[in-house]
N, C-alpha and C positions, 0 to 999 in steps of 0.2 A: 437859648437866644434871647437878648434882651428886646424889649419894645413893648409896644401896647397892642391889644386885639380889640377891635370893636364888636361887641355883640348886642343881641337884643335886649340885654339885662343893664347895659351901660358900658363904660370904658373900662377895661380890667388889665392892670399891669401883669407882667410875667411874675411878680411877686405873689399874685394871688389876692391884691387888694383891689377893691371898686374905687374908681375915682370919681364916679358920678352916676346917679341912678341907683337901681337896686344891685343887690349883689349878683354874681354870676351865677348860672344853673348849678354849678359845683358847689359853690359855696352856700346857695339855698339849701341843697341837700344836707350839707353838713351842718347847717343852722337846725334843721329839723329835728336831726339826731340829738344834737346837743340840748335842743329845747326839751325834747321829751325825756331825755336822760335826767335832766334836772327836775322834771314836772313828776314824773311817774312815781317816785318814793311817797309822794304826798297823798296818793290815791289809793286809800285803803279799801274802798268799794270797788274798784277796779278788779282786784283779785277773785271775788266771789260771785260775780254776776255772770249769766249766760251770755256771752259775747256775740254780737251779730256785726262783723266787719262789713260796713256798707261800701259798695265799690263806687268810684267816682263817676259822675254823671250818670247816674241810675235813677234814683228816686228820692223823694223826701221822707218816704214811708218806710219803716222797718216792721216787718211781720214776724212774729213769732208762733211756731205751731207746736201744738201738744197733741200727741196721739192719746186718747183715752182708753183706759182699761178694757178689756173684754171681760164678758160675764164669765165667771170662774166657777159657776154652780156645777157639781160633779153631773156628767151626762153619760149614761152608758149607751155604747154603741150596739145597734143591733147587727147581727151578722148579715152581711151581703147588703146592708141598707146604708146608703150615704147620708150622713147627718147633715141637718139644715145648716147652710153657711153663715157666718155671723160677718157683719158689715163693719170694716174700720171707721171709726167716727174721730174726728179731729176739732179741736178748738184753736182759732186762730185770734191772736191778740196784736193789735197793730198800734204803732205810736208814731206821731208825725215828727220830723226832725225840727230842730230850731236852730237859728245861728246865733253863735256867742263869740264875743271878742272883745278886745280893747286896743287902744293906740297911745302912745306915748310919743311926743313931739321933742327933738333935739334941735338946737340952735347950731349953725356953722361956728359961732363964736365959742360955743361950750366944747364942740368937738375939737376946735383948732387950739385951744389954749389949756384944755385939761391935759395932764400928764398921766391919767389913768385910761383904762381901756373903756371907755364910755359905752361904746356899742355893744361890747361883749357882756359888760355888767348890767347894762339896760335890758338885753335879751334874756340874762339869767332872772332878773327880777319879774318881768312879764311871763316868763316860764312858769314860775312859782304862782303868780297870779292866774294863769290859766288853768293849773291843776287845782287850785283852791275855788275858782269859779265852777269848775265843771263838777268837783266834789260836793260843792254846796246845792248845785242843782240835783243831783242824784239824790243827795240826802234829804232835800225836800220832799221828793217823791216818795221814798222809803219811809219816812217818818209819818206818811199820810195814810199808812196801812191801817186796816181795820181791826187786826188781830192784837189786842192789848192785854196785859196783866198789870195789875197794880200792886205795888209792895205792900200796901194795906189799904183797906177800904175798896170802894167800888167806882172811884172816880179819882181825877188828878187833883182836885182840891182837897183830897183826903190824906194824900201821901205824905207821910212824915217818918218814914223808917227806911233803913238802908236794904240793898240787896242781901239775900239770905239764900241759903242752899235749899230751903224749902221753896222759896219762889222759883229758883231755877229748875228744881225737879219738877214742879208743877208745868213749866213752859216745856221742859223736855218731853213730859208725858204727852202734852198736847201734840208737839211735833210729831212723835212716833206713832200717836194714833192716827194721825193723817198720812201715815206711810212716807214722811220726809226722809230723805236720805242723808248721811253724813257727807260733808265736804271732804273729798280726798284728793283734789288738785286744784291749784290755783294758777292764774294767769301771773307770770313773773313781771317784776317792775323793771322792765327793760323796753325799748323801743319795738322789739320784735314780738311775734305772737306766740312764743314758746310758753308751754304750762309747766308746772313742777309739782310732782307728787308731794302730798302732805300726809301725815299721820291723820286717820279718818276722825271726824268729831263734827259737831256743831260749832258755829263761830258767833261770838257775841262782840259787839263793838260798841265802846262806851267812851265817856269823856275821861281824862287822867286823873280828875278829882276822885273817882270811883275806886281807883286802885287800891286804896288802904282798906276799904271795905270788902274789896274782893279777895285781898290778901289773907283778911280774918276769917273767910269762910272755911268751914270744915273741908278736908281733903284737897285744900289749894296746894298747887304744885309750881313751883318758880320756873321759869324757862331754863335756868342754869342746872335744873336736875332732870332735865329730858333725856340726858344720856345721849344716845345716838340720833334722837329725833332732832332736826333743825327747828330753831325758832323762826317765826315769822316776822318781819318789820313790824314795829311797834306792838309786839306782842308782850302781854304781862305775865301770864302763866295760864294754867289749865285747872278746872275743877271738875272732876269726873270726866263727862264726855264733851264738855265744853271749853273751847280756848278762847280767852279774852285779849281783844286787841284795843288800843286807845287811838284816839285823834281829837286834838282840841276843837274841831270843828262841830262835835256833838255837844254843842252848847246846851245848858240847862234852861229851862222856862222859869225865869226868876220870881219867886215868892208866889208861885202857883200851887203850892201843896197846903197841907195842914199846919198847925201850930208847929214851930220850930222845936220848942221845948217838949220832949217825950218823957220828962222825968230825970233820970240820972244822965241822959244822954241828951246833947242838943245837936240839931241838924245844921248844915250850912244853909244860911239865909242872907239874901242881898241887903235885906232893910233890917233884919233881926226881928222879923214878926212870923212871916210864913216860911216854910221850908221852901227851897229852890228844888224843882223836879227835874231829874235827869233821866233822858231816854236811853235805854241800852237796847240794841237791836240783836235778836237772836236769829240767826241765818241759818238755813238749811240748803242743800245743793238745788239749783235752778230755781230759787225763789224769786228771783228778778232777772231782767234782762238789760243790757246797756250796749251802747256803740262803744267799741273800745277806744281809747285815747292812745292809739298805737299806729305805726307805720307811717309812710310818707304823705297818705292822703288824710290822716287823722287830723291834722292841724296845719294851717297855712301861715308860717311866720312871716312877717312883713318887715323887712331890714332895708330902708332907703335912706342912702347919704344925701346929704343936702345937694340939689342940682337944679340949675335953671329950668323954669316952665312957667306956662301962661298964668299959673296962680302964684307963683313964687319966681318972678322974673330974676332976682338975684341970688337965688339958691341959698336962702339962709336957714331953711327949716329942713330937717330930715326926721324920719320917722321909724320907731320900732313898735311893732303890735304883733296881734296874731287873730286869727279866726278859724272857727271850727263848727261843723254841723253836728249835733249831739242830741240823745235823748236818753230816758230811762223810765222803765215801767215795772210794776209788779206783776209777775207772770202767775203767782199763786198766793193768794193771801194767807192760807193754812201754813205754809212752808216758812213764814217769817213771823216772829212774835216781837212786839215792842213792849218791852218792860219798862215802867215809869216807877223810879225809886228816889228816895233821898239820900244825901250824902252826910255820914258822921263828921261833926266838927271836932277834929283832933289837933 
């Protein structure tokens, strides 16, 4: 039946298009789904963290709890004698959430005279922005870890050689000695909280500039040679027990390393003097925690058509934006290693 319905979200026609104010409740739910669908494939670190879905209207503090291992020294039992009880011990790690967001203003003239779907395209753009902003926040936390291995030398300013199998094996040995576990499941790149089983292994995340050197490593296996094992998004391939993924957000520290010319091989350098230093994060299971960027409570999309108001009496401005409560934290420094390497100039 034709006509309009007045709702708390504005005037909505039977065609589903808002004629003033915000989108209807139904349209907002659809907008959240589309927003997350477009954003999530960009979130590499979303897949591997220990997720803490924070309920709405609960708290700004996310608390992760770890039960510590019990003493495993062999203890013989005496017949008829109850052994001494051991107490469970826990470690709680808390993180306070911060609010992130952004806003784009659209004029009524732009919306009325443009033949493209401006609101839909603007929502897609801010969706990508949301994903990148959240990913950069998480990356800043994870790159601040204290567990570091250098490609050569003992400090960042000496690094001028690429990643090697020897470096990877040194890192893997360190992880295994700390009882770090392989990653065997990931959070899928969908708006839901579904997980997906993957072939067990450690994961390394790097910049795509590192790909050529990774492919030159002995025992490298391309994703096309995995056979029945599905590749993850942005996956380059595997070397022994490590699967390599890339993201352009893993940017290098420009000119932070040693001399770019190491003899027969030159390293990538921004100015042509010192080697650029690239971080590569090696991750084990439960190394870090995060608030998942999923579900209808993960992000609030703001889509407001131009409508008269006290601050905009002629209804000349509309808005597309988003806001979200987010945090990330390292849960176990020993289960994540940051390698710092140079990249061969080819």
